[in-house]
N, C-alpha and C positions, 0 to 999 in steps of 0.2 A: 503493502500499498505505500503509495507516494503520500509527501507530503502533504500538497493541493487537494490530495483525496483527503484526508484524514482528516485538514483542517478546510474547509471549503474556501473560508473568508480571508486565508491568510494565502501569500501569493509567495512565490520564491525570490523575491526580486531583490537586490542591490538595494541595502539601507544608506542615507545620504546623513553625513553627522555637520550640521553645520557649523561653520568657525565662530557666531555669537556664541554657541552654544557650550562647544571647548573650550573659548575663553573664559565665560564664567564658569567654568567645572573647577579649571584653574583656578580660579582667584574664591571659591567657596570658603574653603578652609581658613584664608588669610581676611575674610570675611567674618565667617562666628569669631574667631579668635582676636581679631576688634569689638563687636560686638560685646563679647563675653567679659572683656577684660575689662569693659568702663563701665559695663553694670554688676555692679560688686556680688549679687546670691547668682548669677548667670555660668561664672568660671566651673564650677560644679555640675551644670546639667549639660555643659558645652564636652567637658571631657569625655560623657559616654558619648553624646551624640559625634564626637570630632572622630569619633574611631571608626559608627559607618562612614563617616565623610569620606575620612583616610582611606578603609578596606574598598567603599566606589573609586575614586577616582585615583589611588596607588597603579593599579595597572588598565589605565585609560588607554585607549586606542592611540590617541597621541601620548609618546613618552613623554611631553614638556609636560602636560597636565599633572602625569606623578609627579614629575622632579619639583614642581610649582607643593605640589598637596604634601611634597617629602619635607622642603624643609619648611612648610608653614606647620608641620608637626613637631619639625623638632626645633622649631622654635617656644611653642606654647607648650609644648610636654617638659622642654628643660625650665622655663619657669615655675611651670606649677610645681616639677620636681624639687627648686628647690625653697621653693616656697610652702608647702605641706611640712616636708621635714624639714625646715628651720623654725618654723613657728607650731610648732610643738612644744619648741624649749622657751617660747617666751612664757616669761615670766607671769602668772597671774593676771589683773586683767591687764592686760595688755595691748590698748585697743589703737595706741597710738605707733608700736609695733607692726600691727597691721597693715594700718594705715602706711605706713612706710612702706612695708610690702609690695600693696596694693602701688604702691605710687610707682615704686621700683618697677612691678612687672609693666606697670601702661609706662614708664617709658621705655623699656625693649620691647612691648612687642606691637604699642601701636606705630610707630616710624617705619621700623621695617617692615612689617608686614602693609604698611599704607607704600612702600617704599616699590615692594610685589607686585601690589593691584598695579599700580602706576605699571610697572616696566611689564607686565603680563598683558596690562590695558592696550601697550605701543609696539610688541610683538607682532610681526605678523602670520596672523592664522590664517588656516586652511581647510574648506572641507574637505571630509572625509568621506570616501565611498567605502563601506563597508561588503563584504561579500555576503553571497545567500548565506542563511544557515543552513549549513551541514550536520543534520541529528542521524546520526545514522541506524541510535535505535528507532525513529519512528522507521526506517528500513525495514527494518527485520519483522517477522512474522511475530503480530501477538496472539499469543494463543486463549483460544474462547475460555476459558476459566479464571481469566485477570479479570 
C-alpha cells in the first residue's frame, strides 16, 4: 500500500521551508532568553520550555539554526547554572544578593542575545526544499490483526 493510498489527503510532494520561518527558528531561543531573564519568575519556567525549543531546533535542516540555538542554550544554561548553585549559599534573607545575581544575568544574557538576534536577522537565509517523506513502514504490508 503506498503512502497516497494509505493517507489519501496527503501528497508525496516536497515541502518548502520559507527563509523567514528558518530565521525565526534561529532566534526563538534568544527571544525566550531575553523575555525570561527580564521577568523574574519566568527563568524557572523557561528553563523547562527551553529544553523543548532546544530539542526541536538543534537538528534543524538548516545547520545554522542549530548553531544559533546551541549558543543561546550555552548562554542561558551557563548563567542559570551559575546563579542557582551560588544562590544556594546566599545568607539568610538575601534579597540584595538575589537582585545582584539577577542583574548580572540580565547584563550577560540581554546584550549577547540581542547581538545574536541582530546577527541572525541580517544573515542571508534561503528557502529549503525538503524531499518527500519516505516512510518504509508504510510500504510494508500491515497485518490485519493490528
